[in-house]
N, C-alpha and C positions, 0 to 999 in steps of 0.2 A: 291869487289862485294855482296858478300853474306850479310856483315852486312848492307850494305845499302840499298837491295832490302829488308831483311827480316826487317829492321827497319820502312819502308815505309810502308809493308804489316800490319806492328803489330800496324800502327796506322792508318788503315783503306784504305789506298791506292790501288788503282787498280794497279796493275806493267805490264808493256808489255814491251817487247825486239823489239828494230829496230834495224837493222843490212843490210849495205853494203856487199854483196859479193856472192860467189857461193851456192845454197840451200845446196847441198850436203855435203859442206864444211863448212858451217856454224851450219847445224844440227849437225854431227859429233862433231863440238866442243863444241855444247851446251848439247849435249847429258846428259853426267855423271855429269853435274855442280848440288851443290845442291841446289845454288838458285832458279834451275827449277822448284821448287815446288812452289814457290811463282808468277811466271811469268802466267800469263793471256792470251796471247797469243804473237804470234812472225810474225813479216813484215819483210822478208827479202828481199834485193832488185832484184834481179834475177826473181826473183817469182811472182813478182809487174810490172816488166819491167820500175821501175826507179831508181835512185841512189840518196841518200842522199848527199846534201840536198834539191834536187829540190824540188819545192813546189809540184809537184802530187804526190812524195812520201808519203808525210807527209798525202794528202789529200786520198792515196790509204790505208793508215795505219787508217785514221779516219775510213773508211768507213769499214776495216776489224774486227776492233775493234767493231766498234758500237759507238765510242764515238767522241767527238769534244775536241781537243787539245784548252785551253783556259789560262787564267792567273794563273789556280790552278794547271796546268802543269809543271809538273820537267821533264826538258829532260837532261840526264848527256851523256856525250861522251867525248871525248879526244880531239877535236877540234871543235872549236865554225864553224869556214868557212865551214868545211866539214862536221859538225853533223849535225848542230842547225840552222844555218842564217836564211832559210827560215821561219824556225818557227816565227822567231822575228819581220819578215818584217810587 
């Protein structure tokens, strides 16, 4: 994860973290991760009231980050159906 995030950051990309789960659990997992220094924002499902891959989740993430996911957006996940399928529609 570190090399991927750092590589994208070094190329000038803004890096955001989107994740399902409980806010307290996810923040504890991420707290000491070295790649977090390259992350511009975090969207956690419990905090926004929607889960990936619901379209509403991605709409809320765009609002939080002040960005629009488009053809230049790279979303990396471990499952197409549970992580990013809504963005592909």
